[in-house]
C-alpha positions in Angstrom: 41.8 -22.7 13.6 40.1 -21.4 10.3 36.6 -22.7 9.6 36.0 -24.3 6.4 33.2 -23.9 4.3 31.9 -25.5 1.2 30.3 -23.9 -1.7 26.9 -25.8 -1.5 27.0 -23.8 2.3 27.5 -20.4 0.5 25.2 -20.6 -2.4 22.4 -21.9 0.2 23.5 -18.9 2.5 23.1 -16.7 -1.2 19.7 -17.8 -1.7 18.1 -17.7 2.0 19.7 -14.0 1.4 18.0 -13.3 -1.7 14.1 -15.1 -0.4 14.5 -12.6 2.5 15.0 -9.7 0.4 12.3 -10.5 -2.4 9.7 -11.0 1.3 11.0 -7.6 2.5 10.9 -6.1 -1.0 7.3 -7.4 -0.8 6.5 -5.9 2.2 7.7 -2.6 1.4 5.4 -2.6 -1.4 2.5 -3.6 0.0 3.3 -0.8 3.0 3.9 1.8 0.2 0.5 0.9 -1.1 -1.6 1.2 1.9 0.0 5.0 2.6 -2.2 7.8 1.6 -0.4 10.6 -0.4 -0.8 13.8 0.6 -3.3 14.8 -1.9 -5.5 11.5 -0.9 -5.7 12.0 2.6 -7.1 15.9 1.9 -10.0 14.9 -0.6 -10.9 12.3 1.9 -10.7 14.7 4.4 -13.2 17.2 1.8 -14.9 14.4 1.5 -15.6 13.5 4.8 -16.5 17.7 5.4 -19.3 17.4 2.6 -20.7 14.0 3.8 -21.4 15.8 7.5 -22.4 18.8 6.0 -24.7 16.2 3.8 -23.3 17.1 0.9 -23.5 14.3 -1.7 -23.3 16.0 -4.8 -19.7 14.6 -5.6 -21.1 11.0 -5.0 -25.4 11.5 -6.8 -25.9 12.9 -9.8 -28.5 15.4 -9.2 -30.5 14.6 -12.0 -30.7 10.3 -10.4 -32.1 12.8 -7.5 -35.1 14.0 -9.3 -38.4 12.2 -8.8 -41.0 12.2 -11.4 
């Protein structure tokens, strides 16, 4: 027994598939944007180590620390 499918049903299904794909694409872009690169991870690690040691030279100009 064959089931009949109308053209409008096919078009509706295609639109729904496209919407789901667009949502998936947005989710993937958000995930990629939220994932750190190895270089970013290394930089964060280095900066955390400097802060632990009290070295704020990467954050504050030495001239700004001078008190007159």
